[in-house]
C-alpha positions in Angstrom: 116.7 92.5 113.7 116.9 92.4 109.8 113.8 90.8 108.2 114.7 88.5 105.3 111.7 88.5 102.4 112.0 86.1 100.2 110.3 87.2 96.4 112.4 85.2 94.4 110.2 82.5 92.7 108.0 82.4 89.2 105.1 82.5 91.0 102.7 80.8 87.8 100.0 79.3 89.3 98.8 82.7 90.1 98.6 82.9 86.3 97.2 86.5 84.7 98.8 88.4 88.6 101.5 87.3 87.6 102.5 87.9 83.7 104.2 92.0 85.1 105.4 92.1 88.0 106.0 89.1 91.1 103.2 87.7 93.7 104.0 89.9 95.8 102.9 92.7 94.0 99.6 91.0 94.0 96.4 93.2 95.0 94.6 92.9 98.3 91.1 94.5 98.8 92.4 96.5 101.0 94.3 98.9 98.6 97.3 97.1 99.5 99.7 94.7 97.8 100.8 91.3 99.9 104.6 93.1 100.1 103.7 96.7 101.2 100.7 95.0 104.1 103.7 93.3 105.1 106.7 96.0 104.6 103.8 98.5 106.5 103.4 96.2 109.7 107.1 95.6 109.9 107.8 99.6 110.0 105.0 99.7 112.9 106.6 96.9 114.6 110.3 98.3 114.5 111.8 96.4 111.2 113.2 99.1 109.4 116.3 96.6 108.4 114.6 94.6 104.9 116.4 92.3 102.5 114.7 91.0 99.5 115.8 88.2 97.5 114.5 88.7 94.4 114.7 87.2 90.5 111.5 87.5 88.5 111.3 91.3 87.5 113.5 92.5 89.8 113.8 96.1 88.8 109.9 96.1 88.9 110.0 95.2 92.2 112.6 97.7 93.4 111.5 100.2 92.3 108.3 99.3 93.8 109.8 99.2 97.1 111.7 102.6 97.1 107.8 104.4 94.9 106.4 103.3 99.2 108.4 106.1 100.4 108.6 103.8 103.9 111.3 104.8 106.2 112.9 101.6 105.5 116.8 101.0 104.7 116.5 98.1 101.7 118.8 95.4 100.4 118.1 93.7 97.5 119.8 90.3 96.7 118.8 88.8 92.8 119.3 85.1 92.8 120.7 84.8 89.1 119.1 81.1 88.3 115.8 82.1 90.5 113.8 79.9 87.4 116.1 76.8 88.2 116.3 76.4 91.9 114.3 77.3 95.1 114.6 79.7 97.9 117.5 77.7 99.6 119.7 79.2 97.2 117.8 82.8 96.9 119.3 82.9 101.0 122.3 81.2 99.5 123.0 84.0 97.2 122.8 86.2 100.6 124.5 84.4 103.0 126.9 87.7 103.6 124.4 90.3 104.2 122.2 88.3 106.9 125.2 86.1 108.6 125.5 85.7 112.6 122.5 88.6 113.7 118.6 87.5 114.5 116.2 87.6 111.8 112.7 87.8 110.8 111.8 85.3 108.1 109.1 85.2 106.5 107.9 84.1 102.0 106.6 87.2 100.2 103.1 85.7 99.6 102.7 85.6 103.4 99.5 87.4 104.3 99.4 88.2 108.4 97.4 89.8 111.4 99.3 92.4 113.3 99.1 90.8 116.3 100.4 87.4 114.8 104.0 89.3 113.7 103.9 91.1 116.9 104.4 87.4 118.7 106.3 86.7 116.6 109.3 89.7 116.9 108.5 89.7 121.2 109.7 86.3 121.7 112.9 85.4 122.8 113.0 82.2 121.8 114.0 81.2 118.3 110.2 80.4 116.9 107.9 79.1 113.7 104.6 79.9 113.4 101.9 77.0 113.8 98.2 76.5 114.6 97.1 74.0 116.6 93.2 74.6 115.6 93.6 74.1 111.5 93.6 70.9 109.6 96.9 69.6 108.0 97.1 70.9 104.8 97.8 68.3 102.4 100.2 69.5 100.2 102.0 72.9 102.4 104.2 73.3 105.4 103.6 70.6 108.5 105.8 71.4 111.8 106.7 67.7 113.4 106.7 68.5 116.8 108.9 66.7 119.6 109.0 67.7 123.4 108.1 71.0 122.2 110.2 71.7 119.5 110.3 71.8 116.3 111.6 69.0 114.7 110.8 69.2 111.2 109.5 71.3 108.7 108.2 70.2 105.3 105.0 69.0 103.0 105.2 65.9 104.0 105.6 64.9 107.5 101.5 64.4 109.1 103.0 62.1 112.2 103.0 64.1 115.6 102.7 67.6 113.1 100.5 70.7 113.4 100.3 73.7 110.3 103.1 75.7 110.0 103.6 78.8 108.0 106.9 80.4 106.7 106.9 83.2 109.1 110.0 82.7 111.8 112.3 84.5 114.2 115.4 83.2 114.6 117.9 84.1 116.8 121.4 84.3 115.8 123.1 81.0 117.4 120.1 79.5 115.5 120.0 81.1 112.6 123.9 80.5 112.3 123.4 76.5 112.4 120.5 76.8 109.8 122.6 79.1 107.4 125.9 77.3 107.4 123.7 73.9 106.6 121.8 76.3 103.4 125.6 76.8 102.3 126.6 73.4 102.5 123.2 72.3 100.2 124.0 75.2 97.7 127.8 74.0 97.4 126.8 70.4 97.4 124.4 72.0 94.1 121.2 70.6 96.3 119.9 73.7 95.3 116.3 72.6 93.9 114.5 71.9 97.4 113.1 74.2 100.2 115.7 75.8 102.4 113.8 74.0 105.5 115.3 70.4 104.1 118.6 72.2 105.4 116.9 73.0 108.7 116.0 69.4 109.3 119.3 67.8 109.0 120.5 70.4 111.7 117.3 70.2 114.1 118.9 68.8 117.2 121.9 71.8 117.2 118.9 74.4 116.8 116.2 75.7 119.4 112.4 76.4 117.3 109.5 76.2 119.2 106.0 76.6 117.9 104.1 80.3 117.9 101.0 78.9 118.1 98.5 82.0 116.4 95.7 79.2 116.5 92.7 81.0 114.7 94.1 84.2 113.7 95.2 85.2 110.3 98.9 84.3 108.6 98.1 82.3 105.1 99.9 82.1 102.0 98.6 82.8 98.6 99.6 80.6 95.8 97.1 80.9 93.2 94.0 82.2 92.4 91.4 80.8 94.9 93.6 81.0 97.9 94.0 85.0 96.8 89.8 85.4 97.0 89.8 83.7 100.0 92.4 86.1 100.9 90.2 89.1 100.4 87.4 87.8 101.7 89.2 87.1 105.1 90.3 90.7 105.0 86.4 92.1 104.7 86.1 90.7 107.9 88.9 92.7 109.5 
């Protein structure tokens, strides 16, 4: 299984934290960065093939990854128009390296507990992490459920929805369907939306189930307030 970590965004909402490096390299109170924490947990759970999409400060990011001296086979794919596209296009740029295989897909600003990652990796089904106990966020991802299956993912959905986080374990058959639709979107110049917009078109052909982490830690860091809140949580773990 290969991990795909999406790190091509500008991280502009982080202010001074992204003046010299990508958001994923932001320091946490634990002495790690967001990315080094992710990578260490991947290695702990047996994932050693990692593809990172890059854009902003791409060389800084690749040099940093290599400096960690982790037993990881890294691949880096730069989105050359990262400032004009969303991560759907970053996935498109990497398409030839990530097709026809099981993948773990996650955003580079996501912080999670080891147990959440372990549940995802060990799932026999394709899945997306969700929480049945957390309130629906106004501006972040929700997953719409129908008969126990995820049929839509986006920030705009509230009916029959649960809070969701962009950590997916995808079996090859489901990922191949989704990736093919991502390619269609990008080749028709639909590149400023989420990759999930492409999933929503073909969700009836995929079998992605909700993986409920309930009150465990799995959350993105989008701004300095999120970072402060995350550090307070990490102090208690």
